[in-house]
C-alpha positions as YAML, in Angstrom:
chain: A
units: angstrom
residues:
- id: 1
  name: GLN
  ca: [0.01, -0.04, 0.14]
- id: 2
  name: ILE
  ca: [1.61, 3.38, -1.04]
- id: 3
  name: ALA
  ca: [-1.17, 5.62, -0.24]
- id: 4
  name: TYR
  ca: [-4.73, 5.94, 1.29]
- id: 5
  name: GLY
  ca: [-7.70, 5.47, -1.06]
- id: 6
  name: THR
  ca: [-9.18, 2.87, -3.42]
- id: 7
  name: PRO
  ca: [-7.45, -0.64, -4.30]
- id: 8
  name: GLU
  ca: [-6.63, 0.47, -7.77]
- id: 9
  name: ALA
  ca: [-5.27, 3.76, -6.60]
- id: 10
  name: VAL
  ca: [-3.07, 2.58, -3.79]
- id: 11
  name: LEU
  ca: [-2.31, -1.17, -3.84]
- id: 12
  name: ARG
  ca: [0.85, -2.38, -5.87]
- id: 13
  name: VAL
  ca: [2.50, -5.59, -6.38]
- id: 14
  name: ARG
  ca: [6.30, -5.46, -5.65]
- id: 15
  name: ASN
  ca: [9.05, -7.91, -5.30]
- id: 16
  name: LEU
  ca: [11.04, -7.56, -1.97]
- id: 17
  name: PRO
  ca: [13.73, -9.78, -0.27]
- id: 18
  name: LEU
  ca: [12.49, -12.42, 2.18]
- id: 19
  name: PRO
  ca: [12.34, -10.92, 5.70]
- id: 20
  name: LYS
  ca: [14.98, -11.67, 8.16]
- id: 21
  name: LEU
  ca: [13.85, -14.00, 10.95]
- id: 22
  name: GLN
  ca: [13.84, -13.09, 14.62]
- id: 23
  name: PRO
  ca: [14.87, -15.98, 16.91]
- id: 24
  name: ASN
  ca: [11.16, -16.35, 18.11]
- id: 25
  name: GLN
  ca: [9.53, -16.26, 14.61]
- id: 26
  name: VAL
  ca: [8.49, -18.68, 11.99]
- id: 27
  name: LEU
  ca: [8.50, -17.80, 8.26]
- id: 28
  name: VAL
  ca: [5.31, -19.03, 6.72]
- id: 29
  name: GLN
  ca: [4.67, -19.45, 2.83]
- id: 30
  name: VAL
  ca: [1.18, -17.88, 2.49]
- id: 31
  name: LYS
  ca: [-1.44, -20.11, 0.81]
- id: 32
  name: ALA
  ca: [-4.37, -18.05, 1.67]
- id: 33
  name: VAL
  ca: [-5.33, -14.74, 3.24]
- id: 34
  name: SER
  ca: [-8.61, -13.15, 4.23]
- id: 35
  name: ILE
  ca: [-9.98, -9.85, 3.55]
- id: 36
  name: ASN
  ca: [-11.20, -8.39, 6.92]
- id: 37
  name: PRO
  ca: [-13.06, -5.02, 7.22]
- id: 38
  name: LEU
  ca: [-10.24, -3.85, 9.21]
- id: 39
  name: ASP
  ca: [-7.97, -4.12, 6.01]
- id: 40
  name: CYS
  ca: [-10.30, -2.00, 4.05]
- id: 41
  name: LEU
  ca: [-10.60, 0.54, 6.57]
- id: 42
  name: MET
  ca: [-6.87, 0.70, 7.17]
- id: 43
  name: ARG
  ca: [-6.43, 1.12, 3.38]
- id: 44
  name: GLY
  ca: [-8.56, 4.08, 3.48]
- id: 45
  name: GLY
  ca: [-6.60, 5.75, 6.39]
- id: 46
  name: TYR
  ca: [-8.25, 4.37, 9.46]
- id: 47
  name: GLY
  ca: [-5.50, 3.91, 12.10]
- id: 48
  name: ARG
  ca: [-3.02, 6.12, 10.41]
- id: 49
  name: ILE
  ca: [-1.66, 7.41, 13.81]
- id: 50
  name: LEU
  ca: [-1.04, 3.84, 15.39]
- id: 51
  name: PHE
  ca: [-0.61, 1.50, 12.52]
- id: 52
  name: PRO
  ca: [2.75, 0.98, 10.37]
- id: 53
  name: ARG
  ca: [3.48, 4.16, 8.14]
- id: 54
  name: LEU
  ca: [3.27, 3.89, 4.33]
- id: 55
  name: PRO
  ca: [4.38, 1.98, 2.46]
- id: 56
  name: ARG
  ca: [3.21, -1.12, 3.95]
- id: 57
  name: ILE
  ca: [1.72, -4.74, 3.53]
- id: 58
  name: LEU
  ca: [-1.81, -4.88, 4.46]
- id: 59
  name: GLY
  ca: [-3.48, -8.25, 5.77]
- id: 60
  name: ARG
  ca: [-4.15, -9.98, 9.19]
- id: 61
  name: ASP
  ca: [-5.19, -13.53, 8.64]
- id: 62
  name: PHE
  ca: [-3.30, -16.28, 6.89]
- id: 63
  name: SER
  ca: [-2.85, -19.92, 6.41]
- id: 64
  name: GLY
  ca: [0.22, -21.71, 4.95]
- id: 65
  name: ILE
  ca: [3.28, -23.74, 5.44]
- id: 66
  name: VAL
  ca: [6.18, -23.09, 7.69]
- id: 67
  name: VAL
  ca: [9.50, -22.91, 5.45]
- id: 68
  name: ALA
  ca: [11.93, -21.79, 8.24]
- id: 69
  name: ILE
  ca: [12.02, -21.12, 11.93]
- id: 70
  name: GLY
  ca: [14.13, -19.25, 14.16]
- id: 71
  name: GLY
  ca: [16.54, -20.58, 16.77]
- id: 72
  name: LEU
  ca: [14.12, -20.32, 19.68]
- id: 73
  name: VAL
  ca: [10.98, -21.77, 18.08]
- id: 74
  name: TRP
  ca: [10.01, -25.28, 19.53]
- id: 75
  name: LYS
  ca: [6.36, -25.59, 18.91]
- id: 76
  name: HIS
  ca: [6.37, -25.40, 14.99]
- id: 77
  name: LYS
  ca: [8.73, -27.23, 12.57]
- id: 78
  name: VAL
  ca: [9.30, -26.81, 8.66]
- id: 79
  name: GLY
  ca: [6.74, -28.30, 6.94]
- id: 80
  name: ASP
  ca: [3.92, -27.69, 9.31]
- id: 81
  name: SER
  ca: [0.46, -26.51, 8.03]
- id: 82
  name: VAL
  ca: [-0.47, -23.35, 10.24]
- id: 83
  name: TYR
  ca: [-2.83, -20.41, 10.47]
- id: 84
  name: GLY
  ca: [-2.57, -17.25, 12.53]
- id: 85
  name: VAL
  ca: [-2.84, -13.56, 12.71]
- id: 86
  name: VAL
  ca: [-0.12, -10.80, 11.87]
- id: 87
  name: PRO
  ca: [-0.42, -7.96, 14.63]
- id: 88
  name: VAL
  ca: [-1.69, -4.77, 13.41]
- id: 89
  name: PHE
  ca: [1.58, -3.07, 14.22]
- id: 90
  name: HIS
  ca: [3.54, -5.32, 11.85]
- id: 91
  name: GLN
  ca: [3.71, -5.77, 8.06]
- id: 92
  name: GLY
  ca: [0.75, -7.87, 7.04]
- id: 93
  name: SER
  ca: [-0.04, -10.98, 5.17]
- id: 94
  name: TYR
  ca: [-0.67, -9.95, 1.58]
- id: 95
  name: ALA
  ca: [2.43, -11.49, 0.54]
- id: 96
  name: THR
  ca: [3.91, -14.93, -0.63]
- id: 97
  name: HIS
  ca: [5.64, -15.01, 2.66]
- id: 98
  name: VAL
  ca: [5.14, -13.72, 6.25]
- id: 99
  name: PRO
  ca: [7.44, -13.88, 9.34]
- id: 100
  name: VAL
  ca: [5.26, -13.92, 12.73]
- id: 101
  name: ALA
  ca: [6.21, -14.89, 16.22]
- id: 102
  name: GLU
  ca: [5.41, -18.65, 17.13]
- id: 103
  name: ASP
  ca: [2.95, -17.87, 19.78]
- id: 104
  name: GLN
  ca: [0.66, -16.17, 17.02]
- id: 105
  name: VAL
  ca: [0.19, -19.17, 15.00]
- id: 106
  name: ALA
  ca: [-1.20, -22.73, 15.55]
- id: 107
  name: LYS
  ca: [-1.61, -25.92, 13.44]
- id: 108
  name: LYS
  ca: [-4.18, -25.59, 10.81]
- id: 109
  name: PRO
  ca: [-7.24, -27.47, 11.36]
- id: 110
  name: SER
  ca: [-7.12, -30.61, 9.62]
- id: 111
  name: SER
  ca: [-10.53, -30.51, 8.26]
- id: 112
  name: LEU
  ca: [-10.36, -26.96, 6.69]
- id: 113
  name: SER
  ca: [-8.75, -26.15, 3.48]
- id: 114
  name: HIS
  ca: [-6.34, -23.31, 3.55]
- id: 115
  name: GLY
  ca: [-8.79, -20.77, 2.40]
- id: 116
  name: ALA
  ca: [-11.22, -21.89, 5.05]
- id: 117
  name: ALA
  ca: [-8.59, -21.82, 7.64]
- id: 118
  name: ALA
  ca: [-7.57, -18.19, 6.90]
- id: 119
  name: SER
  ca: [-11.20, -16.81, 7.21]
- id: 120
  name: LEU
  ca: [-11.08, -17.45, 10.83]
- id: 121
  name: PRO
  ca: [-8.08, -16.32, 13.04]
- id: 122
  name: PHE
  ca: [-8.60, -12.68, 13.23]
- id: 123
  name: VAL
  ca: [-12.46, -12.70, 14.08]
- id: 124
  name: SER
  ca: [-12.40, -15.84, 16.25]
- id: 125
  name: LEU
  ca: [-9.54, -14.57, 18.51]
- id: 126
  name: THR
  ca: [-11.34, -11.25, 18.70]
- id: 127
  name: ALA
  ca: [-14.61, -12.80, 19.80]
- id: 128
  name: TRP
  ca: [-12.94, -15.35, 22.10]
- id: 129
  name: GLN
  ca: [-10.71, -12.73, 23.99]
- id: 130
  name: SER
  ca: [-13.52, -10.03, 24.28]
- id: 131
  name: ILE
  ca: [-16.51, -12.28, 24.88]
- id: 132
  name: PHE
  ca: [-15.85, -15.86, 25.59]
- id: 133
  name: SER
  ca: [-12.61, -15.77, 27.98]
- id: 134
  name: ASN
  ca: [-14.73, -13.78, 30.54]
- id: 135
  name: LEU
  ca: [-18.28, -15.34, 30.02]
- id: 136
  name: PRO
  ca: [-19.59, -16.87, 33.25]
- id: 137
  name: SER
  ca: [-21.15, -20.12, 33.41]
- id: 138
  name: SER
  ca: [-24.82, -20.57, 34.04]
- id: 139
  name: SER
  ca: [-27.06, -23.69, 34.40]
- id: 140
  name: SER
  ca: [-30.01, -21.77, 33.00]
- id: 141
  name: GLN
  ca: [-30.58, -20.81, 29.60]
- id: 142
  name: ARG
  ca: [-29.52, -17.28, 28.80]
- id: 143
  name: ARG
  ca: [-30.50, -14.79, 25.75]
- id: 144
  name: ALA
  ca: [-27.93, -13.14, 23.41]
- id: 145
  name: PHE
  ca: [-28.35, -10.59, 20.74]
- id: 146
  name: VAL
  ca: [-25.71, -10.55, 18.02]
- id: 147
  name: HIS
  ca: [-26.18, -7.63, 15.40]
- id: 148
  name: GLY
  ca: [-24.64, -8.40, 12.30]
- id: 149
  name: GLY
  ca: [-24.74, -12.22, 12.30]
- id: 150
  name: SER
  ca: [-23.44, -12.96, 8.93]
- id: 151
  name: GLY
  ca: [-19.99, -11.46, 9.25]
- id: 152
  name: GLY
  ca: [-17.05, -13.34, 10.54]
- id: 153
  name: LEU
  ca: [-17.22, -12.37, 14.15]
- id: 154
  name: GLY
  ca: [-20.97, -12.65, 14.25]
- id: 155
  name: LEU
  ca: [-21.18, -15.96, 12.87]
- id: 156
  name: PHE
  ca: [-18.26, -17.40, 15.24]
- id: 157
  name: THR
  ca: [-20.06, -15.72, 18.09]
- id: 158
  name: ILE
  ca: [-23.38, -17.35, 17.35]
- id: 159
  name: GLN
  ca: [-22.01, -20.72, 16.99]
- id: 160
  name: VAL
  ca: [-20.26, -20.82, 20.21]
- id: 161
  name: LEU
  ca: [-23.01, -19.26, 22.13]
- id: 162
  name: LYS
  ca: [-25.59, -21.71, 20.83]
- id: 163
  name: ARG
  ca: [-23.52, -24.83, 20.82]
- id: 164
  name: LEU
  ca: [-21.06, -24.44, 23.64]
- id: 165
  name: HIS
  ca: [-22.99, -22.21, 26.16]
- id: 166
  name: ASN
  ca: [-26.75, -22.94, 25.32]
- id: 167
  name: PHE
  ca: [-27.72, -19.40, 24.79]
- id: 168
  name: HIS
  ca: [-31.01, -18.50, 22.98]
- id: 169
  name: VAL
  ca: [-29.46, -16.42, 20.24]
- id: 170
  name: ILE
  ca: [-31.21, -13.47, 18.33]
- id: 171
  name: THR
  ca: [-29.58, -12.06, 15.39]
- id: 172
  name: THR
  ca: [-30.07, -9.70, 12.47]
- id: 173
  name: THR
  ca: [-28.48, -9.90, 8.92]
- id: 174
  name: GLY
  ca: [-29.30, -9.26, 5.25]
- id: 175
  name: PRO
  ca: [-31.59, -11.23, 2.89]
- id: 176
  name: ALA
  ca: [-28.88, -13.39, 1.49]
- id: 177
  name: SER
  ca: [-27.93, -14.80, 4.90]
- id: 178
  name: VAL
  ca: [-31.23, -15.52, 6.56]
- id: 179
  name: ALA
  ca: [-31.48, -19.12, 5.75]
- id: 180
  name: ARG
  ca: [-28.11, -20.03, 6.58]
- id: 181
  name: LEU
  ca: [-28.35, -18.20, 9.97]
- id: 182
  name: ALA
  ca: [-31.57, -19.82, 10.75]
- id: 183
  name: THR
  ca: [-29.54, -23.14, 10.85]
- id: 184
  name: VAL
  ca: [-27.54, -21.77, 13.92]
- id: 185
  name: ALA
  ca: [-29.50, -19.04, 15.69]
- id: 186
  name: ASP
  ca: [-32.95, -19.24, 17.25]
- id: 187
  name: GLU
  ca: [-34.34, -15.90, 15.77]
- id: 188
  name: VAL
  ca: [-33.22, -14.32, 12.66]
- id: 189
  name: TYR
  ca: [-34.42, -10.76, 11.46]
- id: 190
  name: ASP
  ca: [-33.80, -9.37, 8.05]
- id: 191
  name: TYR
  ca: [-33.25, -5.71, 8.51]
- id: 192
  name: THR
  ca: [-33.73, -4.83, 4.98]
- id: 193
  name: LEU
  ca: [-37.49, -5.81, 4.90]
- id: 194
  name: LYS
  ca: [-40.06, -3.16, 4.59]
- id: 195
  name: GLY
  ca: [-40.49, -1.89, 8.26]
- id: 196
  name: GLY
  ca: [-37.35, -3.88, 8.82]
- id: 197
  name: ASP
  ca: [-36.98, -2.16, 12.30]
- id: 198
  name: HIS
  ca: [-39.53, -4.49, 13.61]
- id: 199
  name: TRP
  ca: [-36.90, -6.58, 15.20]
- id: 200
  name: LYS
  ca: [-36.00, -3.54, 17.62]
- id: 201
  name: ALA
  ca: [-39.50, -3.55, 18.88]
- id: 202
  name: ARG
  ca: [-39.18, -7.59, 19.46]
- id: 203
  name: LEU
  ca: [-35.81, -7.02, 21.12]
- id: 204
  name: GLN
  ca: [-37.33, -4.50, 23.56]
- id: 205
  name: ASP
  ca: [-39.95, -7.14, 24.62]
- id: 206
  name: LYS
  ca: [-36.97, -9.37, 25.90]
- id: 207
  name: LYS
  ca: [-34.42, -9.30, 28.60]
- id: 208
  name: ILE
  ca: [-31.00, -9.88, 26.99]
- id: 209
  name: ASP
  ca: [-27.98, -11.09, 29.10]
- id: 210
  name: LEU
  ca: [-25.33, -10.47, 26.54]
- id: 211
  name: ILE
  ca: [-25.60, -8.07, 23.53]
- id: 212
  name: VAL
  ca: [-22.67, -8.20, 20.72]
- id: 213
  name: ASP
  ca: [-22.63, -5.33, 18.22]
- id: 214
  name: ALA
  ca: [-20.67, -7.07, 15.43]
- id: 215
  name: VAL
  ca: [-21.35, -3.90, 13.17]
- id: 216
  name: GLY
  ca: [-20.21, -1.14, 15.28]
- id: 217
  name: ASP
  ca: [-23.58, 0.85, 15.08]
- id: 218
  name: SER
  ca: [-23.61, 3.21, 17.94]
- id: 219
  name: THR
  ca: [-26.85, 4.89, 16.73]
- id: 220
  name: LEU
  ca: [-28.77, 1.77, 18.18]
- id: 221
  name: THR
  ca: [-27.32, 1.78, 21.81]
- id: 222
  name: PRO
  ca: [-30.43, 3.38, 23.28]
- id: 223
  name: THR
  ca: [-32.41, 0.58, 21.82]
- id: 224
  name: TRP
  ca: [-30.25, -1.90, 23.33]
- id: 225
  name: LEU
  ca: [-30.11, -0.36, 26.72]
- id: 226
  name: LYS
  ca: [-33.74, -1.01, 27.27]
- id: 227
  name: SER
  ca: [-33.19, -4.84, 26.63]
- id: 228
  name: LEU
  ca: [-29.98, -5.28, 28.58]
- id: 229
  name: GLU
  ca: [-30.42, -7.03, 31.90]
- id: 230
  name: PRO
  ca: [-28.95, -5.07, 34.97]
- id: 231
  name: THR
  ca: [-26.17, -7.84, 35.07]
- id: 232
  name: GLY
  ca: [-25.85, -8.07, 31.31]
- id: 233
  name: THR
  ca: [-22.76, -7.38, 29.11]
- id: 234
  name: PHE
  ca: [-22.41, -5.23, 26.04]
- id: 235
  name: VAL
  ca: [-19.40, -5.71, 23.55]
- id: 236
  name: THR
  ca: [-19.03, -3.53, 20.41]
- id: 237
  name: LEU
  ca: [-16.71, -4.19, 17.75]
- id: 238
  name: ARG
  ca: [-15.96, -0.57, 16.92]
- id: 239
  name: PRO
  ca: [-14.27, 0.97, 19.78]
- id: 240
  name: PRO
  ca: [-13.59, 4.84, 19.50]
- id: 241
  name: VAL
  ca: [-9.82, 4.56, 20.48]
- id: 242
  name: VAL
  ca: [-8.31, 4.29, 16.92]
- id: 243
  name: SER
  ca: [-10.63, 6.92, 15.39]
- id: 244
  name: SER
  ca: [-10.09, 9.29, 18.15]
- id: 245
  name: LEU
  ca: [-6.38, 9.16, 17.60]
- id: 246
  name: ASP
  ca: [-6.89, 9.69, 13.87]
- id: 247
  name: THR
  ca: [-9.05, 12.77, 14.67]
- id: 248
  name: TYR
  ca: [-7.12, 14.52, 17.53]
- id: 249
  name: GLY
  ca: [-3.72, 13.05, 17.27]
- id: 250
  name: LEU
  ca: [-2.03, 10.78, 19.93]
- id: 251
  name: ALA
  ca: [-2.37, 12.89, 23.11]
- id: 252
  name: ARG
  ca: [-5.68, 14.42, 22.64]
- id: 253
  name: GLY
  ca: [-6.97, 11.32, 21.03]
- id: 254
  name: ALA
  ca: [-6.13, 9.14, 24.06]
- id: 255
  name: VAL
  ca: [-7.83, 11.45, 26.40]
- id: 256
  name: ALA
  ca: [-10.94, 11.58, 24.34]
- id: 257
  name: ALA
  ca: [-11.11, 7.89, 23.93]
- id: 258
  name: VAL
  ca: [-10.94, 7.59, 27.78]
- id: 259
  name: ALA
  ca: [-13.47, 10.05, 28.17]
- id: 260
  name: GLU
  ca: [-15.91, 8.49, 25.75]
- id: 261
  name: LEU
  ca: [-15.58, 4.94, 27.52]
- id: 262
  name: ALA
  ca: [-16.33, 6.70, 30.82]
- id: 263
  name: VAL
  ca: [-19.54, 8.40, 29.24]
- id: 264
  name: ALA
  ca: [-20.65, 4.99, 27.89]
- id: 265
  name: ARG
  ca: [-19.93, 3.28, 30.94]
- id: 266
  name: GLY
  ca: [-22.05, 5.80, 32.88]
- id: 267
  name: THR
  ca: [-24.80, 5.30, 30.29]
- id: 268
  name: TYR
  ca: [-25.31, 1.69, 31.31]
- id: 269
  name: PRO
  ca: [-26.60, -0.14, 34.59]
- id: 270
  name: LEU
  ca: [-24.01, 0.17, 37.14]
- id: 271
  name: SER
  ca: [-23.85, -3.74, 37.43]
- id: 272
  name: SER
  ca: [-23.52, -4.22, 33.59]
- id: 273
  name: SER
  ca: [-20.35, -4.83, 31.75]
- id: 274
  name: VAL
  ca: [-19.29, -2.75, 28.87]
- id: 275
  name: ARG
  ca: [-16.49, -4.09, 26.63]
- id: 276
  name: TRP
  ca: [-14.71, -3.09, 23.28]
- id: 277
  name: ALA
  ca: [-13.98, -5.99, 21.24]
- id: 278
  name: LEU
  ca: [-10.27, -5.93, 20.60]
- id: 279
  name: PHE
  ca: [-7.78, -8.33, 19.19]
- id: 280
  name: SER
  ca: [-4.58, -8.44, 21.37]
- id: 281
  name: ASP
  ca: [-1.22, -9.73, 20.21]
- id: 282
  name: LEU
  ca: [0.11, -9.21, 23.96]
- id: 283
  name: ARG
  ca: [-1.10, -12.59, 24.90]
- id: 284
  name: ASN
  ca: [-0.16, -15.98, 23.65]
- id: 285
  name: ASN
  ca: [-2.54, -16.51, 20.69]
- id: 286
  name: ARG
  ca: [-1.40, -19.87, 19.85]
- id: 287
  name: GLU
  ca: [-3.35, -21.21, 22.95]
- id: 288
  name: ASP
  ca: [-6.21, -19.66, 22.12]
- id: 289
  name: LEU
  ca: [-6.14, -20.77, 18.46]
- id: 290
  name: GLU
  ca: [-5.56, -24.35, 19.74]
- id: 291
  name: ARG
  ca: [-8.74, -23.93, 21.67]
- id: 292
  name: ILE
  ca: [-10.69, -22.69, 18.67]
- id: 293
  name: THR
  ca: [-9.11, -25.62, 16.40]
- id: 294
  name: GLU
  ca: [-10.64, -27.88, 19.06]
- id: 295
  name: LEU
  ca: [-14.11, -26.52, 18.39]
- id: 296
  name: ILE
  ca: [-13.77, -26.67, 14.63]
- id: 297
  name: GLU
  ca: [-12.65, -30.32, 14.74]
- id: 298
  name: THR
  ca: [-15.52, -31.17, 16.89]
- id: 299
  name: GLY
  ca: [-18.07, -29.47, 14.82]
- id: 300
  name: VAL
  ca: [-18.97, -26.62, 17.21]
- id: 301
  name: VAL
  ca: [-17.50, -24.05, 14.65]
- id: 302
  name: THR
  ca: [-17.96, -24.09, 10.97]
- id: 303
  name: SER
  ca: [-16.23, -21.55, 8.64]
- id: 304
  name: HIS
  ca: [-18.09, -19.63, 5.60]
- id: 305
  name: VAL
  ca: [-16.27, -18.12, 2.75]
- id: 306
  name: ALA
  ca: [-18.32, -16.01, 1.01]
- id: 307
  name: GLN
  ca: [-16.18, -15.47, -1.86]
- id: 308
  name: THR
  ca: [-12.73, -16.40, -3.27]
- id: 309
  name: PHE
  ca: [-10.37, -14.25, -5.02]
- id: 310
  name: HIS
  ca: [-7.32, -15.47, -6.96]
- id: 311
  name: GLY
  ca: [-5.40, -12.17, -7.45]
- id: 312
  name: LEU
  ca: [-5.51, -8.48, -6.37]
- id: 313
  name: HIS
  ca: [-7.16, -7.41, -9.56]
- id: 314
  name: GLN
  ca: [-10.37, -9.16, -8.54]
- id: 315
  name: ILE
  ca: [-10.50, -7.20, -5.29]
- id: 316
  name: GLU
  ca: [-12.71, -4.30, -5.24]
...
């Protein structure tokens, strides 16, 4: 990426030397990557204060083959099929080879192709760390609402809530995904239908223990507040940190983000929990990915690849 803008204006194919490995890194020959909304946002300028400066390589998710290892690597060997995530502060995965710390990759699920495997790491880790790592257990059935269930994070969240934690799951989606989501969620609402806001009225009639905004639609917060149980949890995909830094700069942006969280926190019942859905590369993501691999291999989670591209020229 050489500038901010549309793909045809800012993306270029370049030949670069293979990166030098750090002792704790593996070099992966990339077989497939996924295109996340975050990649598209970054291409347009989102995160220009925090993320690597231009020119840079985009891309977070990948699946591929280990072709070299650093001297301190002991969990992986050359020839392993792996999948994982490149942290946002590093050069990305849209390349033939990517170096990544060994604790950011795990063995690829044997039941998935490289393409299917590459669709999962970033969204599944984001959901796992922001929702499921702190989800209390309960013997009674609870209710969850997932706004935007057909995206990667939404679909992963619905499957784990329903199949692993016995939630009654309500979700919204567009017409193309209604039938598919009806196989995993309990209630599916098409927000494009005439009078499509009918799901808001239905939501207000229920008491919801967990609300996951997988779209980042802050305009709907008042609607959700009427439904959230006093001890419930609200998780949003679009925290204000990065956009505040982009708008106000590093110092003022940090203050603005903290202030926004304080305001949001004060809006909710005091006993409720408000979280921002964030992927963290400060923890051992390999261990979380290994747990996610177990869910895939046992059928709790399935992947869905909406479209496959075979070159940058096909991406709009």
